[in-house]
C-alpha positions as CSV (number, residue, x, y, z in Angstrom):
1,M,0.0,0.0,0.0
2,S,1.4,3.3,-1.1
3,K,1.0,6.8,0.3
4,I,-0.4,9.0,-2.4
5,V,-0.9,12.8,-2.0
6,T,-3.0,15.0,-4.2
7,L,-3.4,18.8,-4.0
8,G,-6.4,20.8,-5.4
9,E,-9.9,22.1,-4.9
10,I,-13.0,20.1,-4.1
11,M,-16.2,21.8,-5.1
12,L,-19.9,21.4,-4.7
13,R,-21.3,20.1,-8.0
14,L,-24.9,21.0,-8.8
15,S,-26.2,18.9,-11.7
16,T,-29.5,19.1,-13.5
17,P,-31.5,15.8,-13.1
18,G,-31.1,13.5,-16.0
19,N,-30.5,15.4,-19.2
20,M,-32.5,18.5,-18.3
21,R,-31.3,21.9,-19.3
22,F,-30.4,24.7,-16.8
23,V,-33.4,26.8,-17.9
24,Q,-35.9,24.1,-17.4
25,T,-34.9,22.4,-14.1
26,D,-36.5,23.2,-10.7
27,S,-33.9,21.3,-8.7
28,F,-30.2,20.2,-8.7
29,D,-28.5,17.0,-7.7
30,A,-25.7,17.8,-5.2
31,V,-22.4,15.9,-5.0
32,Y,-18.8,16.9,-4.4
33,G,-15.9,16.5,-6.7
34,G,-12.9,18.1,-8.4
35,G,-9.8,16.9,-10.3
36,E,-7.4,15.9,-7.6
37,A,-10.1,14.9,-5.2
38,N,-11.4,12.5,-7.8
39,V,-7.9,11.0,-8.2
40,A,-7.6,10.5,-4.5
41,V,-10.9,8.6,-4.3
42,S,-9.8,6.3,-7.2
43,C,-6.5,5.6,-5.4
44,A,-8.3,4.9,-2.1
45,H,-10.6,2.4,-3.9
46,Y,-7.5,0.6,-5.2
47,G,-6.3,0.1,-1.6
48,H,-3.8,3.0,-1.3
49,D,-3.4,5.5,1.5
50,A,-4.7,8.5,-0.4
51,Y,-4.4,12.0,1.1
52,F,-6.1,15.0,-0.3
53,V,-4.7,18.5,0.5
54,T,-6.9,21.5,0.3
55,K,-8.5,24.3,2.3
56,L,-12.2,24.4,3.1
57,P,-14.4,26.7,5.2
58,K,-15.3,25.6,8.8
59,H,-19.1,25.8,8.1
60,E,-21.3,22.8,7.3
61,I,-20.9,22.9,3.5
62,G,-17.1,22.7,4.0
63,Q,-17.7,19.8,6.4
64,A,-20.0,18.0,3.9
65,A,-17.1,18.2,1.4
66,V,-14.7,16.7,3.9
67,N,-17.3,14.0,4.7
68,S,-17.6,13.1,1.1
69,L,-13.9,12.2,0.9
70,R,-13.9,10.3,4.2
71,R,-16.9,8.2,3.0
72,F,-14.7,6.7,0.3
73,G,-11.6,6.2,2.4
74,V,-9.6,9.3,1.6
75,H,-7.5,10.7,4.4
76,T,-8.3,14.3,5.3
77,D,-5.5,14.9,7.9
78,Y,-3.9,17.7,5.7
79,I,-7.1,19.6,4.9
80,R,-7.0,23.1,6.5
81,R,-10.1,24.8,7.6
82,G,-10.9,28.5,7.0
83,G,-11.9,30.9,4.3
84,D,-15.4,31.9,3.3
85,R,-16.7,29.6,0.6
86,V,-16.7,26.3,-1.1
87,G,-16.3,26.6,-4.9
88,I,-19.4,25.5,-6.9
89,Y,-19.9,24.3,-10.4
90,Y,-23.1,23.7,-12.3
91,L,-23.4,20.8,-14.7
92,E,-25.9,20.3,-17.5
93,S,-25.4,16.8,-19.0
94,G,-25.7,16.8,-22.8
95,A,-27.0,14.0,-25.0
96,A,-26.4,13.0,-28.7
97,M,-25.3,16.2,-30.6
98,R,-26.0,18.5,-27.6
99,P,-22.8,19.0,-25.5
100,S,-22.6,19.1,-21.8
101,K,-22.1,22.5,-20.2
102,V,-20.3,23.6,-17.1
103,I,-20.7,27.0,-15.3
104,Y,-18.2,27.8,-12.6
105,D,-18.9,29.8,-9.4
106,R,-15.6,29.4,-7.7
107,A,-14.0,32.9,-7.3
108,H,-12.7,33.7,-3.9
109,S,-13.0,30.1,-2.7
110,A,-11.1,29.0,0.4
111,M,-8.6,27.1,-1.7
112,A,-8.2,30.0,-4.2
113,E,-7.2,32.3,-1.3
114,A,-5.2,29.7,0.7
115,D,-1.8,30.9,1.9
116,P,1.5,29.0,1.9
117,S,1.5,29.2,5.7
118,D,-1.6,27.0,5.8
119,F,0.5,23.9,4.7
120,D,3.7,22.3,5.8
121,F,4.5,20.5,2.6
122,D,7.7,18.9,3.8
123,S,5.7,17.2,6.5
124,I,2.9,16.3,4.1
125,M,5.3,14.7,1.6
126,E,7.2,12.7,4.3
127,G,6.9,9.0,3.5
128,A,4.9,9.6,0.4
129,D,5.4,7.5,-2.7
130,W,3.5,9.7,-5.2
131,F,2.3,13.3,-5.5
132,H,-0.3,14.3,-8.1
133,W,-1.7,17.7,-9.2
134,S,-3.4,19.1,-12.2
135,G,-3.3,22.3,-14.2
136,I,-6.7,23.3,-12.7
137,T,-5.0,24.1,-9.3
138,P,-2.5,26.8,-10.4
139,A,-5.3,28.2,-12.7
140,I,-7.7,29.1,-9.9
141,S,-5.5,31.8,-8.5
142,D,-1.9,33.1,-8.2
143,K,-1.8,32.0,-4.6
144,A,-2.8,28.4,-5.6
145,A,-0.1,28.5,-8.3
146,E,2.4,29.3,-5.6
147,L,1.1,26.5,-3.4
148,T,1.5,24.1,-6.3
149,R,5.1,25.1,-6.8
150,L,5.9,24.7,-3.1
151,A,4.3,21.3,-3.0
152,C,6.3,20.1,-6.1
153,E,9.5,21.4,-4.5
154,A,8.8,19.6,-1.3
155,A,7.9,16.4,-3.1
156,K,11.2,16.5,-5.0
157,R,13.1,17.1,-1.7
158,Q,11.5,14.0,-0.3
159,G,12.2,11.9,-3.4
160,V,8.5,11.5,-4.2
161,K,7.3,10.7,-7.8
162,V,5.3,13.6,-9.2
163,S,2.6,13.4,-11.8
164,V,0.6,16.1,-13.5
165,D,-2.6,16.1,-15.5
166,L,-2.3,19.2,-17.6
167,N,-6.0,19.8,-17.7
168,F,-6.3,23.1,-19.4
169,R,-9.5,25.1,-18.5
170,K,-10.2,28.0,-20.8
171,K,-12.7,29.4,-18.4
172,L,-10.0,29.8,-15.7
173,W,-7.0,31.2,-17.6
174,T,-5.5,32.1,-21.0
175,T,-3.1,30.0,-23.0
176,E,-0.4,32.6,-22.4
177,K,-0.9,32.6,-18.7
178,A,-1.1,28.8,-18.6
179,Q,2.2,28.3,-20.4
180,A,3.9,31.0,-18.3
181,V,3.0,29.1,-15.1
182,M,3.0,25.5,-16.3
183,R,6.2,25.2,-18.3
184,P,8.5,26.1,-15.3
185,L,6.6,23.6,-13.1
186,M,7.4,20.8,-15.5
187,K,11.0,20.4,-14.2
188,H,9.5,18.8,-11.1
189,V,7.3,16.3,-13.0
190,D,8.1,12.7,-13.7
191,V,4.8,11.6,-15.3
192,C,3.0,14.0,-17.6
193,I,-0.6,13.1,-18.4
194,G,-2.9,15.1,-20.8
195,N,-4.6,15.0,-24.1
196,E,-3.9,16.7,-27.4
197,E,-5.5,20.0,-26.4
198,D,-3.8,20.2,-23.0
199,A,-0.3,19.6,-24.6
200,Q,-0.9,22.4,-27.0
201,L,-2.4,25.0,-24.8
202,C,-0.4,24.3,-21.6
203,L,3.0,23.5,-23.1
204,G,2.9,24.6,-26.7
205,F,3.1,21.1,-28.3
206,K,0.7,20.3,-31.1
207,P,0.1,16.7,-32.3
208,H,-1.6,15.8,-35.5
209,A,-5.2,15.2,-34.4
210,D,-8.6,16.6,-35.2
211,V,-10.6,16.3,-32.0
212,T,-13.7,18.1,-33.1
213,R,-14.2,15.5,-35.9
214,G,-13.4,12.6,-33.7
215,R,-10.0,11.8,-35.3
216,T,-7.2,10.8,-33.0
217,D,-4.5,8.9,-34.7
218,A,-2.0,7.6,-32.2
219,E,0.8,7.8,-34.8
220,G,0.5,11.6,-34.8
221,Y,1.6,11.7,-31.1
222,K,4.8,9.8,-31.3
223,D,7.1,12.7,-32.3
224,I,5.4,15.1,-29.9
225,F,5.8,12.7,-27.0
226,K,9.5,12.3,-27.8
227,A,9.9,16.1,-28.0
228,M,8.1,16.7,-24.7
229,A,10.2,14.0,-22.9
230,E,13.4,15.5,-24.3
231,E,12.6,19.1,-23.3
232,F,11.2,18.4,-19.8
233,G,12.9,15.2,-18.8
234,F,9.7,13.3,-18.2
235,D,9.9,9.6,-17.3
236,Y,6.6,9.0,-19.0
237,V,4.4,11.0,-21.4
238,I,0.9,9.8,-21.4
239,S,-2.2,10.9,-23.4
240,T,-5.8,9.9,-23.5
241,L,-7.2,9.7,-27.0
242,R,-11.0,10.5,-27.0
243,E,-13.0,10.2,-30.2
244,S,-16.1,12.4,-29.6
245,F,-18.8,11.1,-31.9
246,S,-21.5,12.7,-29.7
247,A,-22.1,13.6,-26.1
248,S,-23.5,10.1,-25.7
249,H,-20.9,8.1,-27.7
250,N,-17.1,8.3,-27.4
251,G,-14.2,6.1,-28.4
252,W,-11.6,5.9,-25.7
253,K,-8.0,4.7,-25.6
254,A,-4.6,6.0,-24.5
255,M,-0.9,6.1,-25.4
256,S,2.3,6.2,-23.4
257,Y,6.0,6.8,-24.1
258,D,8.7,5.9,-21.5
259,G,11.7,7.2,-23.4
260,K,12.1,4.0,-25.3
261,E,8.8,2.4,-26.3
262,Y,5.4,3.7,-27.3
263,Y,2.4,1.8,-26.2
264,V,-1.2,2.2,-27.5
265,S,-4.0,0.7,-25.4
266,K,-7.1,-1.2,-26.4
267,R,-9.9,1.0,-27.6
268,Y,-13.3,1.1,-25.8
269,D,-16.5,2.1,-27.5
270,I,-18.5,3.8,-24.8
271,V,-22.2,4.2,-25.5
272,P,-24.3,5.4,-23.9
273,I,-22.2,7.6,-21.7
274,V,-23.8,8.1,-18.2
275,D,-21.4,10.8,-16.9
276,R,-18.1,11.7,-18.5
277,V,-17.1,14.3,-15.9
278,G,-14.1,12.9,-14.0
279,G,-13.2,10.5,-16.8
280,G,-9.7,12.0,-17.1
281,D,-9.2,12.0,-13.3
282,S,-10.2,8.3,-13.2
283,F,-7.5,7.7,-15.8
284,S,-4.9,9.5,-13.7
285,G,-5.9,7.5,-10.7
286,G,-5.6,4.3,-12.7
287,I,-2.2,5.1,-14.2
288,I,-0.8,6.0,-10.7
289,H,-2.0,2.7,-9.4
290,G,-0.7,0.9,-12.4
291,L,2.8,2.4,-12.4
292,L,3.1,1.7,-8.7
293,T,1.9,-1.9,-8.7
294,L,2.0,-3.5,-12.2
295,P,5.0,-5.1,-13.9
296,T,5.1,-3.1,-17.1
297,P,4.0,0.4,-18.4
298,G,1.8,-1.3,-20.9
299,E,-0.2,-3.1,-18.2
300,A,-0.4,0.2,-16.2
301,L,-1.9,1.9,-19.3
302,E,-4.4,-0.8,-19.9
303,F,-5.6,-0.6,-16.3
304,A,-6.0,3.1,-16.5
305,V,-8.0,3.0,-19.7
306,A,-10.3,0.3,-18.4
307,A,-10.8,2.2,-15.2
308,S,-11.7,5.4,-17.0
309,A,-14.0,3.6,-19.4
310,L,-15.9,2.3,-16.4
311,K,-16.1,5.8,-15.0
312,H,-18.2,6.9,-17.9
313,T,-20.9,4.6,-16.6
314,V,-20.9,6.0,-13.1
315,P,-22.9,9.2,-12.1
316,G,-21.0,11.9,-10.2
317,D,-17.3,12.9,-10.2
318,F,-15.9,10.0,-8.3
319,N,-15.1,6.6,-9.9
320,M,-16.8,4.0,-7.8
321,V,-15.0,0.9,-9.1
322,S,-12.8,-1.7,-7.5
323,T,-9.5,-3.1,-8.7
324,E,-11.2,-6.4,-9.4
325,E,-13.8,-4.7,-11.6
326,V,-11.2,-2.9,-13.6
327,E,-9.1,-6.1,-14.0
328,A,-12.1,-8.0,-15.3
329,L,-12.6,-5.4,-18.0
330,V,-8.9,-5.5,-18.9
331,K,-9.3,-9.2,-19.4
332,G,-12.1,-8.6,-21.8
333,D,-15.4,-9.0,-19.8
334,A,-17.3,-6.1,-21.3
335,S,-20.6,-7.9,-21.5
336,G,-22.4,-6.0,-18.8
337,R,-24.2,-9.2,-17.7
338,V,-25.8,-9.3,-14.3
339,Q,-23.3,-10.6,-11.6
340,R,-25.1,-13.1,-9.4
């Protein structure tokens, strides 16, 4: 069992029931989630000691967010309490040709205004095997960007493996700001995870892929993966490859490069999609587990892709699947037959 630390913001997610539109609903379904919190939950489900680092208000909504993590086995020892508000995001789930929509209400959240004095990152990283963060965290505020840098530096001092999910969010910052902040942070990163859009917007690398038309040729990534590894010294460059045929139907696979070999995973045809939010985070959780526990990078990639394919069938941000369920899918059991 490994100690895995993630840093980020957990938010209150308010979703329209079913596939209703924002303008027609009279109620919202409430759950909690957010990039690195979702990764921590996945890792906890796989049997690791997963710790989530954030700041949340002392009031009841902040406590509900803490409780949502504890419910699924995530350690909350390093969560600091204070600040005025929990970030919120609203989700309208699309269907067929109508895309899903997200509206953020997260300005001035407790995590966005957290101070470096709130966290002792050397203590937090002590004994850790892995530290994971995403590009969402430095995007929420300059203070959060500083926290991310300090956490990465502490992880490296403690000899901890560091992974990043580039996760560009155009509603949070510009391409110019993203590259100015993210590129210097890459010197701390061992495992770089992203997709074709993230690599381009966060780091300035553009593979040959047409995402909007559902074309993602793995061959187009090979040169770009090699260039990224050479420039930043990554041990692994890993990308999910999503074919977006519609909001309800995606093709899903991934590719990795370890400095020597390229590996392309099996492809999953996911239809109908129940909830794709958190799909990338479930992939990150799967690749962390895989690289820590499985014999080869190829096996780690297959585990991660299968885990994230399953996430598309689960409502909410968190991936509620076990190691055994993922392994069964990796072995080819995609029938969906009732388990009696």
